[in-house]
LUMFI-585828 format. One line per 4 residues: number of its first residue (from 1); their letters; for each residue z, x, y of N, C-alpha, C. Coordinates in steps of 0.05 Angstrom, whole numbers. Layout:
BEGIN
NUM = A = Z/X/Y/Z/X/Y/Z/X/Y ~ ...
END
This chain:
BEGIN
1 = MPAN = 1665/2463/1470/1661/2475/1498/1651/2512/1488 ~ 1636/2518/1519/1626/2547/1512/1637/2565/1531 ~ 1646/2588/1513/1664/2609/1524/1665/2610/1546 ~ 1661/2611/1558/1653/2620/1588/1652/2603/1611
5 = ESLA = 1660/2578/1597/1662/2547/1603/1700/2552/1592 ~ 1713/2558/1575/1740/2564/1562/1747/2579/1585 ~ 1738/2599/1585/1754/2625/1604/1746/2614/1636 ~ 1733/2596/1640/1743/2594/1670/1758/2566/1664
9 = FLMG = 1763/2546/1651/1787/2534/1658/1815/2552/1647 ~ 1829/2561/1626/1844/2574/1623/1855/2601/1648 ~ 1824/2598/1670/1834/2619/1688/1844/2610/1711 ~ 1841/2574/1717/1846/2553/1734/1860/2535/1735
13 = ASLQ = 1871/2542/1703/1893/2527/1692/1915/2542/1687 ~ 1909/2565/1682/1941/2586/1678/1961/2585/1701 ~ 1981/2604/1707/1990/2615/1723/1989/2628/1734 ~ 1984/2652/1751/1975/2674/1743/1985/2693/1767
17 = PDRF = 2007/2701/1764/2024/2700/1792/2009/2721/1817 ~ 1999/2738/1807/1969/2762/1825/1964/2729/1846 ~ 1943/2723/1833/1929/2693/1843/1943/2682/1858 ~ 1955/2663/1856/1977/2654/1869/1989/2665/1890
21 = WASL = 2004/2696/1891/2006/2706/1905/1993/2708/1938 ~ 1967/2722/1915/1933/2721/1934/1933/2696/1956 ~ 1944/2673/1939/1937/2647/1956/1950/2631/1981 ~ 1968/2655/1975/1995/2649/2001/1986/2675/2015
25 = GQGP = 1977/2691/2012/1959/2717/2044/1992/2729/2026 ~ 2002/2737/2005/2028/2748/2002/2008/2776/1972 ~ 2030/2796/1969/2021/2812/1948/1990/2843/1956 ~ 1991/2854/1939/1981/2873/1950/1954/2872/1956
29 = GGFE = 1937/2856/1960/1913/2848/1952/1892/2854/1929 ~ 1872/2841/1936/1856/2852/1914/1845/2836/1902 ~ 1864/2820/1895/1863/2799/1873/1854/2765/1885 ~ 1845/2757/1856/1820/2724/1877/1835/2704/1869
33 = PYNS = 1852/2700/1904/1870/2676/1905/1857/2649/1883 ~ 1871/2635/1886/1860/2600/1876/1842/2588/1899 ~ 1822/2572/1894/1806/2556/1908/1824/2551/1932 ~ 1842/2540/1936/1861/2518/1950/1890/2523/1957
37 = AFAA = 1897/2514/1963/1932/2514/1970/1942/2490/1936 ~ 1923/2461/1934/1932/2449/1916/1924/2454/1887 ~ 1900/2478/1891/1891/2495/1865/1917/2520/1852 ~ 1927/2516/1873/1951/2540/1857/1971/2530/1856
41 = AITL = 1988/2509/1871/1998/2494/1868/1997/2473/1840 ~ 1971/2466/1829/1974/2446/1814/1978/2458/1782 ~ 1980/2493/1786/1986/2515/1769/2020/2513/1758 ~ 2028/2507/1775/2057/2500/1768/2053/2477/1741
45 = VSEA = 2043/2454/1743/2051/2440/1720/2039/2453/1702 ~ 2006/2451/1712/1986/2459/1678/1983/2488/1670 ~ 2002/2503/1677/2003/2516/1655/2011/2507/1620 ~ 2033/2486/1634/2045/2474/1611/2028/2464/1584
49 = FLHD = 2007/2448/1599/1991/2435/1576/1971/2463/1557 ~ 1974/2486/1567/1960/2512/1554/1980/2531/1525 ~ 1963/2532/1511/1983/2551/1492/1967/2568/1480 ~ 1983/2591/1475/1974/2609/1456/1974/2609/1429
53 = GWGA = 1958/2594/1419/1952/2588/1392/1974/2557/1381 ~ 1970/2551/1356/1985/2515/1346/2010/2539/1346 ~ 2011/2553/1329/2050/2564/1326/2070/2554/1353 ~ 2053/2570/1381/2069/2559/1401/2073/2529/1416
57 = ALLN = 2045/2513/1399/2049/2490/1415/2067/2469/1401 ~ 2063/2478/1368/2073/2468/1352/2103/2475/1347 ~ 2113/2486/1365/2144/2497/1372/2152/2481/1392 ~ 2139/2474/1403/2151/2472/1436/2143/2437/1429
61 = AALV = 2123/2425/1421/2131/2388/1418/2150/2385/1398 ~ 2160/2404/1377/2180/2393/1363/2211/2398/1376 ~ 2201/2416/1400/2232/2416/1403/2228/2393/1431 ~ 2202/2384/1443/2208/2368/1461/2212/2337/1440
65 = VMLG = 2207/2340/1428/2207/2308/1401/2245/2311/1408 ~ 2252/2331/1385/2284/2336/1375/2294/2328/1406 ~ 2300/2341/1427/2315/2327/1450/2307/2314/1460 ~ 2283/2311/1471/2274/2282/1486/2292/2256/1494
69 = RPVH = 2288/2250/1446/2304/2229/1452/2332/2222/1461 ~ 2357/2241/1450/2370/2239/1473/2376/2240/1499 ~ 2361/2257/1510/2358/2254/1542/2352/2243/1550 ~ 2326/2221/1537/2313/2194/1541/2334/2171/1549
73 = QGLG = 2352/2176/1523/2370/2158/1530/2407/2152/1552 ~ 2404/2188/1555/2426/2190/1576/2414/2187/1602 ~ 2390/2183/1591/2376/2173/1633/2372/2142/1628 ~ 2371/2128/1611/2383/2101/1615/2368/2089/1576
77 = GTGQ = 2352/2107/1557/2349/2091/1542/2333/2066/1546 ~ 2332/2035/1534/2319/2027/1540/2304/2015/1569 ~ 2317/2025/1587/2317/2010/1618/2291/2021/1625 ~ 2281/2002/1640/2251/2016/1656/2253/2035/1667
81 = AAPA = 2277/2047/1677/2263/2072/1695/2275/2092/1676 ~ 2281/2090/1654/2278/2116/1643/2252/2135/1625 ~ 2227/2114/1614/2211/2136/1621/2196/2157/1646 ~ 2207/2143/1670/2200/2155/1690/2211/2166/1694
85 = RFLI = 2239/2170/1690/2259/2185/1698/2263/2206/1668 ~ 2248/2216/1658/2242/2228/1641/2220/2251/1649 ~ 2199/2229/1652/2176/2252/1649/2182/2266/1686 ~ 2200/2258/1704/2203/2270/1721/2221/2297/1716
89 = LFIC = 2243/2289/1697/2258/2313/1688/2242/2338/1681 ~ 2225/2327/1663/2198/2341/1651/2189/2364/1666 ~ 2177/2354/1687/2161/2359/1699/2180/2376/1718 ~ 2194/2375/1728/2220/2390/1744/2234/2410/1727
93 = SVVG = 2228/2410/1710/2241/2437/1689/2207/2450/1679 ~ 2199/2445/1682/2167/2461/1682/2160/2467/1699 ~ 2161/2464/1727/2168/2474/1764/2191/2496/1753 ~ 2203/2487/1751/2231/2513/1763/2225/2533/1736
97 = GSLA = 2222/2524/1716/2210/2551/1702/2180/2573/1705 ~ 2161/2545/1722/2141/2562/1739/2145/2585/1760 ~ 2171/2563/1780/2176/2590/1798/2188/2609/1798 ~ 2212/2604/1774/2236/2630/1759/2193/2657/1754
101 = HLLW = 2187/2652/1746/2168/2666/1731/2155/2678/1756 ~ 2141/2667/1773/2137/2674/1786/2150/2689/1810 ~ 2174/2686/1809/2186/2699/1830/2204/2736/1819 ~ 2204/2723/1792/2203/2762/1775/2170/2770/1788
105 = HYPA = 2153/2760/1779/2128/2772/1780/2126/2759/1803 ~ 2131/2776/1830/2115/2782/1862/2115/2814/1859 ~ 2093/2819/1872/2075/2803/1875/2044/2795/1860 ~ 2054/2804/1829/2036/2808/1819/2053/2808/1780
109 = GIAL = 2039/2794/1766/2049/2798/1741/2020/2786/1715 ~ 2033/2778/1691/2021/2765/1667/2023/2738/1678 ~ 2002/2728/1671/2007/2702/1678/2023/2684/1642 ~ 2024/2656/1656/2038/2641/1634/2026/2614/1628
113 = IGAS = 2039/2615/1607/2025/2590/1592/2043/2579/1574 ~ 2036/2553/1571/2064/2534/1547/2081/2515/1565 ~ 2094/2496/1551/2106/2482/1557/2149/2491/1551 ~ 2139/2513/1547/2162/2522/1539/2195/2525/1564
117 = GGAS = 2171/2517/1594/2199/2511/1604/2197/2493/1598 ~ 2189/2462/1605/2198/2446/1601/2215/2437/1574 ~ 2209/2454/1558/2227/2446/1533/2256/2461/1535 ~ 2264/2476/1554/2287/2494/1551/2286/2475/1568
121 = GLLG = 2285/2463/1591/2288/2438/1600/2320/2415/1597 ~ 2296/2397/1568/2313/2385/1556/2334/2398/1545 ~ 2342/2426/1543/2353/2428/1525/2378/2436/1542 ~ 2374/2448/1568/2397/2449/1582/2409/2411/1589
125 = AWFL = 2382/2396/1599/2392/2363/1601/2406/2358/1578 ~ 2403/2362/1545/2413/2357/1515/2446/2361/1528 ~ 2447/2389/1530/2483/2400/1536/2490/2394/1553 ~ 2480/2385/1582/2496/2374/1599/2503/2337/1593
129 = KGRG = 2483/2323/1576/2494/2303/1565/2517/2308/1550 ~ 2526/2319/1528/2539/2319/1509/2562/2327/1524 ~ 2567/2328/1554/2594/2333/1554/2598/2307/1574 ~ 2580/2294/1575/2598/2258/1576/2582/2260/1612
133 = PGGR = 2591/2220/1630/2587/2225/1646/2600/2239/1672 ~ 2619/2260/1662/2640/2281/1680/2620/2309/1667 ~ 2607/2309/1652/2595/2338/1659/2582/2352/1679 ~ 2600/2377/1686/2580/2389/1701/2570/2410/1699
137 = ILSQ = 2550/2423/1722/2531/2439/1716/2554/2473/1726 ~ 2579/2465/1745/2594/2490/1751/2624/2482/1741 ~ 2615/2480/1717/2636/2471/1687/2643/2496/1691 ~ 2660/2509/1660/2658/2535/1647/2642/2536/1632
141 = RFLV = 2639/2510/1620/2636/2508/1587/2597/2513/1597 ~ 2584/2495/1614/2571/2498/1622/2554/2519/1627 ~ 2573/2538/1646/2555/2557/1651/2551/2584/1628 ~ 2584/2582/1609/2580/2597/1588/2551/2599/1571
145 = VFVA = 2541/2571/1567/2528/2568/1556/2499/2577/1570 ~ 2498/2571/1591/2477/2587/1609/2472/2616/1606 ~ 2494/2625/1606/2498/2662/1610/2490/2667/1578 ~ 2496/2648/1563/2485/2654/1531/2451/2657/1527
149 = FAAV = 2459/2638/1542/2429/2621/1534/2401/2637/1552 ~ 2413/2652/1576/2403/2667/1588/2389/2701/1572 ~ 2428/2707/1555/2418/2731/1546/2394/2734/1519 ~ 2402/2716/1504/2388/2704/1475/2360/2705/1503
153 = NIGL = 2362/2702/1513/2320/2695/1523/2317/2726/1536 ~ 2331/2741/1544/2325/2764/1563/2328/2784/1540 ~ 2333/2783/1511/2336/2800/1482/2308/2791/1468 ~ 2283/2771/1466/2263/2769/1474/2240/2773/1480
157 = IWAG = 2258/2802/1505/2232/2824/1518/2227/2839/1499 ~ 2255/2840/1470/2234/2863/1448/2238/2850/1428 ~ 2250/2821/1430/2243/2813/1401/2221/2795/1392 ~ 2203/2790/1423/2188/2768/1416/2159/2780/1408
161 = PVLL = 2151/2806/1414/2132/2825/1407/2135/2826/1375 ~ 2152/2833/1367/2161/2843/1348/2163/2819/1325 ~ 2171/2797/1332/2177/2780/1301/2158/2750/1311 ~ 2142/2752/1339/2125/2729/1343/2100/2745/1348
165 = GARI = 2091/2758/1347/2075/2773/1358/2060/2769/1391 ~ 2079/2758/1401/2075/2752/1428/2089/2757/1449 ~ 2091/2758/1480/2113/2762/1496/2124/2734/1499 ~ 2150/2727/1511/2159/2713/1516/2166/2704/1543
169 = GWQA = 2152/2679/1552/2165/2677/1579/2190/2668/1593 ~ 2207/2686/1582/2233/2684/1589/2249/2684/1612 ~ 2232/2692/1635/2236/2678/1660/2235/2643/1661 ~ 2210/2632/1652/2205/2602/1647/2228/2597/1636
173 = HIGG = 2239/2605/1605/2252/2588/1592/2285/2586/1608 ~ 2289/2611/1621/2313/2611/1635/2318/2593/1671 ~ 2282/2589/1680/2289/2569/1703/2278/2543/1691 ~ 2272/2529/1672/2258/2513/1662/2292/2493/1663
177 = FLAG = 2319/2519/1637/2336/2499/1636/2353/2489/1648 ~ 2351/2509/1676/2373/2510/1689/2371/2476/1722 ~ 2329/2478/1712/2323/2460/1722/2330/2439/1707 ~ 2324/2439/1694/2332/2416/1680/2351/2389/1677
181 = ALAY = 2377/2412/1673/2405/2409/1678/2413/2393/1707 ~ 2400/2401/1723/2398/2394/1749/2389/2371/1756 ~ 2362/2366/1740/2344/2344/1749/2364/2326/1730 ~ 2372/2325/1708/2394/2315/1697/2415/2298/1711
185 = RALR = 2434/2310/1729/2453/2305/1734/2447/2291/1758 ~ 2424/2291/1761/2414/2279/1795/2398/2250/1783 ~ 2380/2250/1766/2370/2218/1754/2385/2207/1732 ~ 2408/2213/1717/2419/2194/1698/2431/2175/1712
189 = PGWT = 2435/2152/1702/2444/2128/1716/2473/2138/1727 ~ 2482/2118/1745/2505/2126/1752/2513/2155/1771 ~ 2505/2175/1781/2505/2192/1796/2502/2188/1817 ~ 2530/2197/1826/2539/2184/1853/2543/2208/1884
193 = GPRF = 2533/2218/1868/2529/2236/1895/2531/2279/1878 ~ 2525/2301/1901/2525/2322/1892/2545/2352/1871 ~ 2564/2326/1875/2579/2338/1851/2578/2351/1823 ~ 2576/2388/1828/2554/2401/1808/2578/2417/1787
END
């Protein structure tokens, strides 16, 4: 793919807060909005398919594989509905991460790419699954883990560039973790209501 086409694809598929908010008529102005409301909305998911190098892509893939199997089992395992539930949970996690990134970067900020919001959502679901059928999001144990996860990710503000040579989308990690846990709670078989 020629460089200009690659750049156009990257510009259209990455989640860019300035362009997103401009598409909604928000922000300071001067930013080029996405071509349509659909083009803006699709970036909430499409950003997960882009990565800044093979290292980030392989790390996210490894996390999805490691956490995906137990979460899939918790969503019904061999049942026919389990693959669809898993896909919904992963997409909800990606969207949750994207929304957290957008809210933090209102009305403008750095672009977001990568599946780490989805991988973080699987981590939140995996932890909730480990608590058994009665695992609740508002339990003290889950909230302690969530706060610890958030603190580690906030620490990546400084450690990410030094250790990995890149900025880390910590807001997407935190939003994805919480969205994945919420989606798991709602999608797992036997869920009987909103007791979180």
